[in-house]
C-alpha positions as YAML, in Angstrom:
chain: A
units: angstrom
residues:
- id: 1
  name: MET
  ca: [-40.50, 225.54, 90.16]
- id: 2
  name: LYS
  ca: [-39.54, 225.91, 93.82]
- id: 3
  name: THR
  ca: [-41.08, 229.39, 93.88]
- id: 4
  name: VAL
  ca: [-44.38, 228.05, 92.48]
- id: 5
  name: THR
  ca: [-44.35, 225.20, 94.99]
- id: 6
  name: ARG
  ca: [-43.81, 227.60, 97.89]
- id: 7
  name: ARG
  ca: [-46.64, 229.83, 96.67]
- id: 8
  name: LEU
  ca: [-49.00, 226.86, 96.35]
- id: 9
  name: LEU
  ca: [-48.06, 225.70, 99.85]
- id: 10
  name: ALA
  ca: [-48.66, 229.18, 101.27]
- id: 11
  name: LEU
  ca: [-52.03, 229.34, 99.51]
- id: 12
  name: ALA
  ca: [-53.00, 225.93, 100.87]
- id: 13
  name: ILE
  ca: [-52.10, 227.00, 104.42]
- id: 14
  name: THR
  ca: [-54.11, 230.21, 104.05]
- id: 15
  name: LEU
  ca: [-57.16, 228.36, 102.71]
- id: 16
  name: ALA
  ca: [-56.94, 225.80, 105.53]
- id: 17
  name: ALA
  ca: [-56.80, 228.58, 108.12]
- id: 18
  name: LEU
  ca: [-59.78, 230.34, 106.59]
- id: 19
  name: SER
  ca: [-61.70, 227.08, 106.39]
- id: 20
  name: GLY
  ca: [-60.97, 226.38, 110.06]
- id: 21
  name: ALA
  ca: [-62.13, 229.83, 111.10]
- id: 22
  name: ALA
  ca: [-65.29, 229.49, 109.03]
- id: 23
  name: ALA
  ca: [-65.99, 226.07, 110.56]
- id: 24
  name: GLN
  ca: [-66.10, 227.65, 114.00]
- id: 25
  name: GLY
  ca: [-68.92, 229.92, 112.85]
- id: 26
  name: LYS
  ca: [-70.37, 232.66, 115.00]
- id: 27
  name: PRO
  ca: [-72.99, 232.85, 117.75]
- id: 28
  name: GLY
  ca: [-76.45, 232.05, 116.37]
- id: 29
  name: GLU
  ca: [-75.26, 229.82, 113.51]
- id: 30
  name: VAL
  ca: [-76.90, 226.38, 113.11]
- id: 31
  name: PHE
  ca: [-74.89, 223.53, 111.62]
- id: 32
  name: ALA
  ca: [-76.00, 220.54, 109.53]
- id: 33
  name: ASP
  ca: [-75.80, 218.21, 112.54]
- id: 34
  name: GLY
  ca: [-78.23, 220.43, 114.46]
- id: 35
  name: THR
  ca: [-75.68, 221.93, 116.85]
- id: 36
  name: PHE
  ca: [-76.17, 225.62, 117.54]
- id: 37
  name: ASN
  ca: [-73.48, 228.20, 118.27]
- id: 38
  name: ALA
  ca: [-74.83, 229.56, 121.52]
- id: 39
  name: ALA
  ca: [-72.27, 232.07, 122.79]
- id: 40
  name: GLU
  ca: [-68.97, 233.81, 122.26]
- id: 41
  name: VAL
  ca: [-66.19, 233.74, 124.83]
- id: 42
  name: THR
  ca: [-65.51, 237.30, 125.98]
- id: 43
  name: LEU
  ca: [-62.95, 236.37, 128.64]
- id: 44
  name: SER
  ca: [-60.91, 233.27, 129.46]
- id: 45
  name: GLU
  ca: [-58.20, 233.30, 132.09]
- id: 46
  name: GLY
  ca: [-56.39, 230.80, 134.28]
- id: 47
  name: ASP
  ca: [-56.95, 227.04, 134.08]
- id: 48
  name: THR
  ca: [-59.92, 226.39, 131.73]
- id: 49
  name: MET
  ca: [-61.09, 223.53, 129.53]
- id: 50
  name: LEU
  ca: [-63.73, 223.14, 126.79]
- id: 51
  name: ILE
  ca: [-65.17, 219.63, 126.32]
- id: 52
  name: ARG
  ca: [-67.08, 218.94, 123.10]
- id: 53
  name: GLY
  ca: [-68.28, 215.38, 122.67]
- id: 54
  name: VAL
  ca: [-65.28, 213.10, 123.20]
- id: 55
  name: SER
  ca: [-62.79, 215.88, 122.45]
- id: 56
  name: PHE
  ca: [-61.41, 218.61, 124.68]
- id: 57
  name: SER
  ca: [-59.25, 221.69, 124.31]
- id: 58
  name: THR
  ca: [-57.43, 223.79, 126.88]
- id: 59
  name: PRO
  ca: [-57.55, 226.62, 127.56]
- id: 60
  name: VAL
  ca: [-61.00, 227.85, 126.45]
- id: 61
  name: ARG
  ca: [-60.28, 230.07, 123.44]
- id: 62
  name: ARG
  ca: [-61.95, 233.38, 122.66]
- id: 63
  name: ASP
  ca: [-62.11, 232.57, 118.93]
- id: 64
  name: VAL
  ca: [-64.09, 229.32, 119.45]
- id: 65
  name: PRO
  ca: [-67.84, 229.87, 120.00]
- id: 66
  name: ILE
  ca: [-69.62, 227.73, 122.59]
- id: 67
  name: ARG
  ca: [-72.20, 225.30, 121.17]
- id: 68
  name: SER
  ca: [-75.14, 223.34, 122.52]
- id: 69
  name: GLY
  ca: [-73.75, 220.30, 124.31]
- id: 70
  name: ASP
  ca: [-70.43, 221.94, 125.25]
- id: 71
  name: ARG
  ca: [-69.05, 221.58, 128.76]
- id: 72
  name: ILE
  ca: [-66.73, 224.10, 130.42]
- id: 73
  name: ARG
  ca: [-64.46, 223.31, 133.37]
- id: 74
  name: THR
  ca: [-62.45, 225.86, 135.33]
- id: 75
  name: GLY
  ca: [-59.59, 225.26, 137.76]
- id: 76
  name: ARG
  ca: [-59.31, 227.13, 141.04]
- id: 77
  name: ASP
  ca: [-57.74, 230.13, 139.26]
- id: 78
  name: GLY
  ca: [-59.85, 229.85, 136.09]
- id: 79
  name: ARG
  ca: [-62.70, 232.05, 134.88]
- id: 80
  name: VAL
  ca: [-64.72, 232.19, 131.67]
- id: 81
  name: GLN
  ca: [-67.23, 234.83, 130.60]
- id: 82
  name: LEU
  ca: [-69.78, 234.18, 127.85]
- id: 83
  name: ARG
  ca: [-72.12, 236.39, 125.81]
- id: 84
  name: PHE
  ca: [-75.05, 234.45, 124.32]
- id: 85
  name: SER
  ca: [-76.74, 235.25, 121.03]
- id: 86
  name: ASP
  ca: [-79.86, 236.58, 122.85]
- id: 87
  name: GLY
  ca: [-77.69, 239.08, 124.76]
- id: 88
  name: ALA
  ca: [-77.46, 237.09, 128.01]
- id: 89
  name: GLN
  ca: [-74.15, 237.11, 129.88]
- id: 90
  name: MET
  ca: [-72.63, 234.49, 132.14]
- id: 91
  name: SER
  ca: [-69.48, 234.43, 134.26]
- id: 92
  name: ILE
  ca: [-68.21, 230.95, 135.22]
- id: 93
  name: GLN
  ca: [-66.04, 231.18, 138.31]
- id: 94
  name: GLY
  ca: [-63.08, 229.06, 139.44]
- id: 95
  name: GLY
  ca: [-63.59, 225.41, 140.41]
- id: 96
  name: SER
  ca: [-66.73, 225.06, 138.29]
- id: 97
  name: GLU
  ca: [-68.19, 222.63, 135.79]
- id: 98
  name: PHE
  ca: [-70.93, 224.00, 133.53]
- id: 99
  name: ARG
  ca: [-72.80, 222.60, 130.52]
- id: 100
  name: VAL
  ca: [-74.93, 224.15, 127.78]
- id: 101
  name: ASP
  ca: [-77.59, 221.43, 127.58]
- id: 102
  name: SER
  ca: [-79.64, 222.94, 124.77]
- id: 103
  name: TYR
  ca: [-79.60, 226.42, 123.27]
- id: 104
  name: VAL
  ca: [-81.56, 227.81, 120.31]
- id: 105
  name: PHE
  ca: [-82.44, 231.41, 119.58]
- id: 106
  name: ASP
  ca: [-83.91, 232.73, 116.34]
- id: 107
  name: GLN
  ca: [-87.13, 234.36, 115.13]
- id: 108
  name: ASP
  ca: [-89.18, 231.18, 115.48]
- id: 109
  name: ARG
  ca: [-87.57, 229.18, 118.26]
- id: 110
  name: GLN
  ca: [-85.88, 229.73, 121.58]
- id: 111
  name: ARG
  ca: [-84.55, 227.50, 124.33]
- id: 112
  name: SER
  ca: [-81.88, 228.16, 126.96]
- id: 113
  name: PHE
  ca: [-81.25, 225.10, 129.14]
- id: 114
  name: PHE
  ca: [-78.09, 224.85, 131.25]
- id: 115
  name: GLU
  ca: [-76.58, 222.63, 133.93]
- id: 116
  name: LEU
  ca: [-74.25, 223.65, 136.75]
- id: 117
  name: ILE
  ca: [-72.66, 220.43, 137.97]
- id: 118
  name: LYS
  ca: [-70.61, 222.25, 140.59]
- id: 119
  name: GLY
  ca: [-69.09, 225.64, 141.30]
- id: 120
  name: SER
  ca: [-70.31, 229.20, 140.85]
- id: 121
  name: ILE
  ca: [-71.76, 231.30, 138.04]
- id: 122
  name: ARG
  ca: [-73.15, 234.79, 137.69]
- id: 123
  name: VAL
  ca: [-75.96, 235.35, 135.19]
- id: 124
  name: VAL
  ca: [-77.54, 238.34, 133.47]
- id: 125
  name: SER
  ca: [-80.54, 237.10, 131.48]
- id: 126
  name: GLY
  ca: [-81.22, 238.11, 127.86]
- id: 127
  name: ARG
  ca: [-84.10, 238.21, 125.41]
- id: 128
  name: ILE
  ca: [-85.09, 234.57, 125.89]
- id: 129
  name: GLY
  ca: [-86.13, 235.29, 129.46]
- id: 130
  name: LYS
  ca: [-88.07, 238.37, 128.34]
- id: 131
  name: ARG
  ca: [-89.94, 236.52, 125.57]
- id: 132
  name: ASP
  ca: [-90.95, 233.57, 127.75]
- id: 133
  name: PRO
  ca: [-89.31, 232.74, 131.11]
- id: 134
  name: GLN
  ca: [-90.39, 229.10, 130.70]
- id: 135
  name: ASP
  ca: [-87.76, 228.72, 127.96]
- id: 136
  name: TRP
  ca: [-84.88, 229.38, 130.41]
- id: 137
  name: ARG
  ca: [-83.74, 226.77, 132.94]
- id: 138
  name: LEU
  ca: [-80.64, 226.04, 135.05]
- id: 139
  name: THR
  ca: [-80.38, 222.59, 136.64]
- id: 140
  name: THR
  ca: [-78.13, 221.80, 139.61]
- id: 141
  name: PRO
  ca: [-77.80, 218.69, 141.81]
- id: 142
  name: THR
  ca: [-79.89, 220.44, 144.47]
- id: 143
  name: ALA
  ca: [-82.62, 222.32, 142.57]
- id: 144
  name: THR
  ca: [-83.81, 223.75, 139.25]
- id: 145
  name: ILE
  ca: [-83.78, 227.52, 138.76]
- id: 146
  name: GLY
  ca: [-86.13, 229.50, 136.53]
- id: 147
  name: ILE
  ca: [-86.01, 233.22, 135.83]
- id: 148
  name: ARG
  ca: [-88.34, 236.19, 135.69]
- id: 149
  name: GLY
  ca: [-85.85, 238.48, 133.91]
- id: 150
  name: THR
  ca: [-83.00, 239.04, 136.29]
- id: 151
  name: GLU
  ca: [-79.37, 239.10, 137.43]
- id: 152
  name: PHE
  ca: [-78.28, 236.54, 139.98]
- id: 153
  name: THR
  ca: [-75.52, 234.22, 141.18]
- id: 154
  name: VAL
  ca: [-75.65, 230.48, 141.79]
- id: 155
  name: ASP
  ca: [-73.19, 228.49, 143.91]
- id: 156
  name: GLN
  ca: [-73.42, 224.68, 144.01]
- id: 157
  name: THR
  ca: [-71.06, 223.00, 146.46]
- id: 158
  name: VAL
  ca: [-70.59, 219.26, 145.98]
- id: 159
  name: CYS
  ca: [-68.61, 217.39, 148.61]
- id: 160
  name: PRO
  ca: [-67.18, 213.83, 148.59]
- id: 161
  name: ALA
  ca: [-68.52, 211.15, 150.94]
- id: 162
  name: SER
  ca: [-65.66, 211.93, 153.33]
- id: 163
  name: GLY
  ca: [-67.02, 215.46, 153.80]
- id: 164
  name: CYS
  ca: [-66.34, 219.02, 152.65]
- id: 165
  name: PRO
  ca: [-62.83, 220.46, 153.01]
- id: 166
  name: ASP
  ca: [-61.89, 223.76, 154.65]
- id: 167
  name: GLY
  ca: [-65.23, 224.36, 156.37]
- id: 168
  name: LEU
  ca: [-67.33, 224.31, 153.18]
- id: 169
  name: VAL
  ca: [-70.94, 223.12, 153.38]
- id: 170
  name: SER
  ca: [-72.58, 221.02, 150.68]
- id: 171
  name: GLY
  ca: [-75.63, 222.53, 149.01]
- id: 172
  name: LEU
  ca: [-76.96, 225.34, 146.84]
- id: 173
  name: LYS
  ca: [-77.02, 229.11, 147.27]
- id: 174
  name: VAL
  ca: [-78.91, 231.47, 144.96]
- id: 175
  name: ALA
  ca: [-78.37, 235.21, 145.41]
- id: 176
  name: VAL
  ca: [-80.63, 237.57, 143.42]
- id: 177
  name: ILE
  ca: [-79.27, 240.99, 142.49]
- id: 178
  name: ALA
  ca: [-82.11, 242.21, 140.22]
- id: 179
  name: GLY
  ca: [-85.50, 240.79, 139.30]
- id: 180
  name: ARG
  ca: [-86.45, 237.44, 140.84]
- id: 181
  name: VAL
  ca: [-85.91, 233.71, 140.32]
- id: 182
  name: ALA
  ca: [-87.97, 230.59, 141.03]
- id: 183
  name: VAL
  ca: [-86.15, 227.73, 142.78]
- id: 184
  name: THR
  ca: [-87.71, 224.26, 142.66]
- id: 185
  name: ASN
  ca: [-86.59, 221.00, 144.26]
- id: 186
  name: LEU
  ca: [-88.25, 217.79, 145.46]
- id: 187
  name: ALA
  ca: [-89.80, 219.62, 148.43]
- id: 188
  name: GLY
  ca: [-91.41, 222.54, 146.58]
- id: 189
  name: THR
  ca: [-90.93, 225.89, 144.84]
- id: 190
  name: VAL
  ca: [-90.20, 229.40, 146.11]
- id: 191
  name: GLU
  ca: [-89.66, 232.73, 144.34]
- id: 192
  name: VAL
  ca: [-86.54, 234.59, 145.46]
- id: 193
  name: PRO
  ca: [-86.78, 238.40, 145.13]
- id: 194
  name: ALA
  ca: [-83.95, 240.88, 144.54]
- id: 195
  name: GLY
  ca: [-81.68, 241.54, 147.51]
- id: 196
  name: THR
  ca: [-82.03, 238.10, 149.10]
- id: 197
  name: THR
  ca: [-80.20, 234.77, 149.12]
- id: 198
  name: LEU
  ca: [-81.83, 231.34, 149.26]
- id: 199
  name: ALA
  ca: [-79.72, 228.50, 150.65]
- id: 200
  name: LEU
  ca: [-80.63, 224.81, 150.38]
- id: 201
  name: ALA
  ca: [-78.67, 221.99, 152.00]
- id: 202
  name: ASP
  ca: [-79.97, 219.31, 149.62]
- id: 203
  name: ALA
  ca: [-82.73, 218.40, 147.15]
- id: 204
  name: GLN
  ca: [-85.10, 217.44, 149.99]
- id: 205
  name: THR
  ca: [-84.79, 220.73, 151.94]
- id: 206
  name: ARG
  ca: [-87.98, 222.74, 151.68]
- id: 207
  name: PRO
  ca: [-87.22, 226.12, 150.04]
- id: 208
  name: THR
  ca: [-88.94, 228.38, 152.57]
- id: 209
  name: PRO
  ca: [-88.14, 232.11, 152.81]
- id: 210
  name: ALA
  ca: [-87.23, 233.62, 156.19]
- id: 211
  name: PRO
  ca: [-87.33, 237.26, 157.40]
- id: 212
  name: ALA
  ca: [-84.44, 239.36, 156.09]
- id: 213
  name: GLN
  ca: [-81.52, 239.97, 158.42]
- id: 214
  name: PRO
  ca: [-79.04, 242.91, 158.51]
- id: 215
  name: ALA
  ca: [-76.35, 242.55, 155.85]
- id: 216
  name: VAL
  ca: [-73.05, 241.28, 157.22]
- id: 217
  name: THR
  ca: [-70.08, 239.85, 155.33]
- id: 218
  name: PRO
  ca: [-68.13, 237.39, 157.49]
- id: 219
  name: VAL
  ca: [-64.52, 236.90, 156.36]
- id: 220
  name: ARG
  ca: [-61.80, 234.55, 157.57]
- id: 221
  name: PRO
  ca: [-58.55, 236.13, 158.84]
- id: 222
  name: SER
  ca: [-56.95, 234.87, 155.63]
- id: 223
  name: GLY
  ca: [-59.44, 236.94, 153.64]
- id: 224
  name: ARG
  ca: [-61.37, 233.91, 152.37]
- id: 225
  name: PRO
  ca: [-65.16, 233.79, 152.98]
- id: 226
  name: ARG
  ca: [-66.25, 231.23, 155.55]
- id: 227
  name: ALA
  ca: [-69.27, 228.95, 155.37]
- id: 228
  name: ALA
  ca: [-72.60, 230.65, 155.90]
- id: 229
  name: GLU
  ca: [-74.45, 230.58, 159.21]
- id: 230
  name: PRO
  ca: [-78.19, 231.15, 159.83]
- id: 231
  name: GLY
  ca: [-79.02, 234.85, 159.73]
- id: 232
  name: VAL
  ca: [-75.64, 235.87, 158.28]
- id: 233
  name: THR
  ca: [-74.94, 237.16, 154.78]
- id: 234
  name: VAL
  ca: [-72.06, 235.65, 152.80]
- id: 235
  name: PRO
  ca: [-70.33, 237.02, 149.66]
- id: 236
  name: LEU
  ca: [-72.18, 236.55, 146.35]
- id: 237
  name: VAL
  ca: [-69.98, 233.63, 145.34]
- id: 238
  name: GLY
  ca: [-69.23, 231.24, 148.19]
- id: 239
  name: PRO
  ca: [-70.29, 228.10, 150.06]
- id: 240
  name: ALA
  ca: [-73.97, 227.37, 150.69]
- id: 241
  name: PRO
  ca: [-75.40, 227.32, 154.21]
- id: 242
  name: ALA
  ca: [-77.00, 224.12, 155.49]
- id: 243
  name: SER
  ca: [-80.46, 225.66, 155.82]
- id: 244
  name: GLY
  ca: [-83.41, 226.83, 153.77]
- id: 245
  name: ASN
  ca: [-83.23, 230.45, 154.90]
- id: 246
  name: MET
  ca: [-83.11, 233.55, 152.72]
- id: 247
  name: GLU
  ca: [-80.61, 236.26, 153.58]
- id: 248
  name: PRO
  ca: [-80.03, 239.79, 152.18]
- id: 249
  name: ILE
  ca: [-77.18, 240.49, 149.77]
- id: 250
  name: GLU
  ca: [-75.44, 243.59, 148.54]
- id: 251
  name: PRO
  ca: [-75.58, 244.56, 144.82]
- id: 252
  name: GLY
  ca: [-72.41, 243.87, 142.84]
- id: 253
  name: ARG
  ca: [-71.01, 244.18, 139.33]
- id: 254
  name: PHE
  ca: [-71.27, 241.43, 136.74]
- id: 255
  name: GLY
  ca: [-68.36, 239.00, 136.60]
- id: 256
  name: GLU
  ca: [-66.82, 239.89, 139.97]
- id: 257
  name: ARG
  ca: [-66.17, 237.32, 142.64]
...
């Protein structure tokens, strides 16, 4: 009798585990409540958190796909990389908060809307951007970014009312590695080509391109990048300058700081 009971218990545990794994689904799967598995986690390291509705889990797990509506937070040493069902890739850097607002990709529908509340991400666009760039959008507190099929980085620095710490400057920086992006805020729209960086201090700063300057990478003695200055290039992921100027950048590899 005890042997039968143990076997039944083991079977129940196995079935529960399989059921839990099946409930997670895979990228591209649509559930009865309309949520859509948007991406798989290909890397999760350091301090990370996944927020889904009123629930949260930490760290972000590689076996739990990211759905529409999910929010990802990373600590200073955290990093998460995602691969979306349309082939797009995204690297969420440390000190970031990112949300998948709405994501759908199948034969008949597509939509890829994201929000970067703060922090830094690196993006390689997928098939959604190739089908129709209007179906891809990234919103930040400073501006909205659209794509033309591209690879780029976005850094949104948000400072408290008391000011930014450690020489950081509040605002947005968009650095384009390949292709081009369109950046729109309350003051207008500008297309940013490959090899340049657009920096905006706030949502009212007019996004106006400036002549390219020689590429320079200023670094603090401690090895940390300092805040950008007019006419000076900063690393791909770093604080945004308080200006609307474009500056040249050097190509890099996906997912690197």
